[in-house]
N, C-alpha and C positions, 0 to 999 in steps of 0.2 A: 391780209394782215389783221391782227387783232384791232378792232376799231377803237377800243378803249385805250390801247397803247398809242395808237395814232393820235387820238385826241389829247392824251397826256403830253406827247412830244410836241404837238402844235401849241399847247398852252404854256409849255415850260422852256422851249428853246427857240431863240430868234433865228438861228442858222443851224445847219446840220453839223454834227460832231461825230464822235466815235462811240459805238455801242457794242456791248457784249451780251449775247443771248446764252444764258445758262440753261441747257436742256433744249437745244434748238430743233431737234427732230428733223422735219423736212424743210426747214429754213424759210417758212412762209413769212415770218416776221422779219428775219434778216433781209430777205429779198425786198420786202415792202419798204423797209428803211433805206435800203440801197437806192431804190427808185426815187426816194426823196433827197438823195445826195449824201446820205450818211456813209461813213466807213464802218463796216460791221464785221463781227466775228461771231460765229455760232459754234458752241461746243456741247458735246454729250458723249455717251459711250461709243457712238458710231464714229466719232472723231478721235477716239482714244483717251477721252478725259472722263475720269471717274469723279463725279462731283461730291462723293462722300470723302474724298481725300483732298489735301491741300492742292490748290491750283492757282497759279498766277500766269496770265498770258504774257507772252513776249511783247504784245502790243499795249499792255497796260501803261498808264491808267486810262480809263474810259470815262466819258461824260455821263453815260447812262449804262447801267447794268439792269437787265430785265430777265424775267423768267415767267413763262406761262405753263401752269399745270405740271410742274416738276417737283416742287418742294414737298408736296404731300407724299411723293414716292420715296423721298430721301429719309433714311433712318437717322443719320447724324445731321440734324438740322443746324446745330451750332457750327459745324464745319462748312455747311452750305453758306451760311451767313458770313463766315470768315472769308470764303471765296469771293463773296460780293464785296466785302470791305477791302480785301487785298487788290481788287481789280478796279475799284472806283476812285476817281480823283476827289480831293476835298471839294465840297459843295456840289458834287455830282449827285444824280438821282438814282434811286432804285425803284423799279416798278415790278410788282409781283401779282400774278393771278393764280389762285388755287381754288379748290373746292372748300366751301365753308363746312364746319363740323355739322351743320344742320342739313346738309345736302341729303336728299332721300334716295339717291340713285346708286347706292352701293359704293360710293367713293369715300375713302377715309380722309375727310377734310380736316381743316385746322381751325383752331380757336383764335380769334383776333387778339385776345389778351396775350396768348403765347407768342404770337408774331410780334406784337409790340415789345414784349419783354426781350425777345431775341435781338431786336434792333436798338433798344433804348440807349445803350452805352455809346454807340457810335453814330447815331443819326438824330436829326432834329425834324421838326415838322412832320411827324409820323401821322399819316392819315389812313384810316381803314373805312371800308364800306362793304356791305353785303347787299347783293342784288340778284335778281333772277335773270337767267339767260336761257333761251331755248337752244338746245343742241339739235341741229338740223342734219347732222351727219347721217349717212345711210346706216340703217339698223339701230339708230338711237331714237330720234324724234321724241324728246322729253325735255323737261325743264331741269335746270341746275341752280343751286344757290352758290354764287361765286363770291369769294373773299378777295377784295382788291386791297393791296397795301402799297403805299407810296411813302417815300421819305427822302431826306437830303442828308448826305454824309457831312459830319462835322468837320 
């Protein structure tokens, strides 16, 4: 499970809730949260959900909507953010990890100001940070600059 997501959950939730992973891939984070008692749903193209189109889960609203390394692949970022908004309860949190625009390893990363602008109308307490993280996956073995964005829905 993404250790930064785990730390965010521990810091912001007193008890497990409902979470939605947009771009869940192999469900590592979904399974990690389930082990902590969360009710989780993960969606992506493999589950039949195109995140470039409107999506509202039958299980919405969620206490937490998160996405790791997906938004940078999405062309229609406004729709992606709308999907977050449509699935998140008022006062619920969003947690996003993506590559920062300054990442030097061939990833088309995002600018923190663009992310803040996308969230500004519907979220409060928007926080961003950029940090380095070592990618230890086979065939990678290099550093990335990661953009983390967290916010609370109005």
